[in-house]
C-alpha positions in Angstrom: 72.3 122.3 150.8 73.8 125.7 151.5 73.7 128.2 148.8 77.5 128.7 148.7 78.0 125.0 148.0 75.5 125.0 145.1 77.2 128.2 143.6 80.6 126.6 144.0 79.5 123.4 142.2 78.0 125.4 139.3 81.2 127.5 139.0 83.5 124.5 139.1 81.4 122.7 136.4 81.4 125.9 134.3 85.2 126.3 134.6 85.7 122.6 133.7 83.6 122.9 130.6 85.4 126.1 129.6 88.8 124.4 130.0 87.7 121.3 128.0 86.5 123.6 125.2 89.8 125.4 125.2 91.7 122.1 124.8 89.4 120.8 122.1 89.7 124.1 120.1 93.5 124.1 120.6 93.8 120.5 119.4 91.8 121.3 116.2 93.4 124.7 115.5 97.0 123.8 116.3 97.8 120.2 115.7 100.8 118.9 117.5 102.5 117.8 114.2 103.5 114.3 115.3 102.7 111.7 112.7 100.2 109.1 113.3 101.9 106.1 114.9 100.5 103.8 112.2 102.1 105.9 109.5 105.6 105.9 111.1 105.7 102.1 111.1 106.1 99.7 108.3 102.4 99.8 107.3 102.7 103.6 106.9 105.6 103.3 104.5 103.9 100.5 102.6 100.8 102.7 102.2 102.9 105.4 100.7 104.6 103.0 98.4 101.3 101.4 97.3 99.7 104.8 96.8 102.7 105.9 94.6 102.6 102.6 92.7 98.8 102.7 92.0 99.2 106.4 90.9 102.1 105.5 88.6 100.3 102.7 86.8 97.2 105.0 86.5 94.9 102.8 88.6 91.9 104.6 90.3 91.7 103.7 94.0 90.1 104.6 97.3 91.9 104.5 100.6 90.5 103.2 104.0 87.4 101.7 102.4 84.9 99.2 103.6 84.4 96.1 101.4 82.0 93.3 102.3 81.9 94.8 105.9 85.7 94.7 106.2 88.0 97.7 106.4 90.7 97.6 103.7 93.7 99.9 103.1 93.0 100.3 99.3 90.1 99.5 97.0 90.2 99.5 93.2 86.5 100.2 92.3 86.8 99.6 88.6 88.4 96.2 89.1 86.6 95.2 92.3 90.0 94.5 94.1 90.5 95.0 97.8 94.1 95.4 99.1 94.5 94.9 102.9 97.2 94.4 105.5 94.8 92.5 107.8 94.8 88.7 107.3 91.3 88.2 108.8 89.8 90.8 106.5 91.6 89.1 103.6 90.1 85.7 104.3 86.6 87.1 104.9 86.7 89.1 101.6 88.0 86.0 99.8 84.6 84.4 100.2 83.0 87.2 98.3 83.1 88.2 94.6 85.7 90.9 95.3 89.3 89.9 94.6 91.3 90.2 97.8 95.1 90.9 98.0 97.0 90.5 101.2 100.1 92.7 101.6 102.6 91.9 104.2 104.3 94.9 106.0 107.7 93.8 104.6 106.6 93.7 101.0 107.7 96.7 99.0 104.8 98.5 97.2 106.5 97.9 93.9 105.8 94.2 94.1 102.0 94.7 94.4 101.7 94.3 90.7 102.7 90.7 91.0 99.7 90.0 93.2 97.0 91.9 91.3 94.6 89.9 89.1 95.3 92.0 86.0 98.3 93.0 84.0 100.3 96.0 85.2 103.3 97.7 83.6 106.7 96.5 84.8 108.2 99.4 86.6 111.1 97.5 88.1 113.3 97.6 84.9 113.6 101.4 85.1 114.6 101.4 88.7 117.0 98.4 88.6 120.2 100.5 88.7 119.2 102.4 91.8 117.5 99.6 93.7 119.1 98.1 96.8 118.3 94.6 97.8 116.2 94.7 101.0 118.1 91.7 102.5 121.4 93.4 101.8 120.1 96.6 103.4 118.9 94.7 106.4 122.3 93.1 107.0 124.0 96.4 106.4 121.9 98.2 109.0 122.8 95.6 111.6 126.4 95.8 110.5 126.8 92.1 109.7 127.8 90.3 106.5 125.1 88.8 104.3 126.0 85.2 105.3 125.8 85.8 109.1 124.2 83.2 111.3 121.0 83.8 113.3 123.0 84.2 116.5 125.3 86.8 114.9 122.3 88.7 113.6 120.7 88.6 117.1 123.9 89.7 118.8 124.3 92.6 116.3 120.6 93.6 116.7 121.0 93.8 120.5 124.1 96.0 120.2 122.5 98.2 117.6 119.3 98.6 119.6 121.3 99.9 122.5 122.7 102.7 120.3 119.4 103.8 118.7 116.7 103.2 121.4 114.7 106.3 122.0 114.8 105.8 125.8 118.6 106.1 125.5 118.7 109.2 123.4 118.3 107.5 120.0 116.0 108.4 117.1 112.6 106.7 117.0 112.7 106.2 113.2 116.2 104.7 113.3 115.1 102.4 116.1 112.1 101.2 113.9 114.5 100.7 110.9 116.7 98.5 113.1 113.8 96.5 114.3 112.5 95.9 110.7 116.1 95.1 109.6 116.3 92.5 112.3 113.1 90.9 111.3 114.2 90.7 107.6 117.8 89.6 108.4 116.8 86.8 110.9 114.5 85.3 108.3 117.3 85.2 105.8 120.2 84.3 108.1 121.9 80.9 107.6 
């Protein structure tokens, strides 16, 4: 091979490595600030609610823990309780001595105490005045009355999505709220 070709290959490889190092350093030193996609969805909000609930009741916990070879969202080491969003992990852990709790993405974190195998303080009485019924909120977001039919809910959802879809200038978080409201409302529609 000619000498100029070898030198060119070495120089291009060196420049490629330098550019990659700059990008890696930039990503670590200056994060882009966008939230992790998981945490901007229902699971992310439930994680925050569960974290707040467990802290409020004074329960020691570990997040993103492995139990019986399964990844769980929360683990209560003193009580040997695993809290997960994954149904497969839930069923695998159920066969072990660890008590498994499956949390659906729609379940508010405040209701976790109902599923735990031990007594927890009732926090709902203090918040009853400020609480909004999730079903009422879902219907309100879609702009339909509480007794709406499935077809009315679907029609309202389609109209609402056109307004808030990120591809049409809408807000991504509002779009996600409308999608979650549709899921909740269609399950409760008459």
